[in-house]
N, C-alpha and C positions, 0 to 999 in steps of 0.2 A: 353522426353527432354523438358525443359522449355525454353521459348523465351529468357530469360536472359542468358541462357547457350550458346546461339547463338550470343552473342554480338559481336563476332569477324566478323560477316557478316556485311559489311558496305553498300552494295548496292545490286541491283537486280542481277548483274553479279555474285556476291559472292553466292547468293541464288541459282542461276542456276548452279554454279560450285558444290555447296553442293548437289544439286539434282542429278547431273550427277555422283558424287562420290557415292551417295547412290545406284543409279541404277547399277553402275559398281560393287560395292561390293555385291549387290544382285545377279548379274550374276555369279560372282566368287564363291559365297556361293553355288549356285545351282550346279556348275560344281564340286566343292570340295565334296559336299554331294553325288552326283551321283558316283564319283570316290570312295569315302569311302564305299558306299553301295556295289558297284561292288567288291571291294577288300574283304569286309567281306563275301560276298556270295561265292566268289572263295575259300577263306580259309575254309569256312564251307563245301563246296562241296568236297574239297580235303581231308577233315578230319583232317586238321591241327589244328582246334579249333572248339569248339561247339558253337552253337548260344547262349546257356545258359551262356557259359564262357564270351562271348562278352557282353551279357546283365548284367552280374554280375559286370562288370566294372563301371556301373552306380552308384554303392554303394561303390566303392573302394576309400577310403579317399586319399591315395597317388596319385592315378591316377587323381582324381578330383583336388587335389592341383596343380599338374603339369599342368593340362589343364587350370586352372584359371590363373596361372602364365604366361603361353604362351599367353592367351587372353589379360592379362594386358599389356604385352610387345607389342603385335600387336596394341592394341588400343592407346598406348602411341605414337607409331611411326606415326599412322594415324593422331592423334590430333596435333602432333608436326608439321607435314607437313601442316595441315589446318590452323594453327594459326601463323606459322612462318612468320615474316616480310621479305621483300625482293622483288626483281623483280618477279612479278607473271608470266611474260612471259619467264623468264630464266629457265634453267634446275634446277631440285631439288638440293638443297644444300647437301653436304656430311652429312652422319649421324654423329651426335654428338657422341663422344666416349662413354658417359654414356647411350645413347639410343640404342646402338648396342647390339644385344643379340644373 
């Protein structure tokens, strides 16, 4: 990310908030990854799916397209919250109808 892409950060407090958000997202990512790996392993051990079938999804165009679309929607929500104007101490505003997914 380039510095000009962070132009919405107006002061040190905003940079601290961004840092806290990055750390929170990192922690969430770790938890989600661990849960995903546990689920995959449980499915393989139960014989519901093979490890090879799971690995094959890495090259499945339909699966990758859906995953990218979900990532785009998630990132749009995060960025909207980060750049939205309003009372920074107030609760998060309702999701805009076009941002809901």
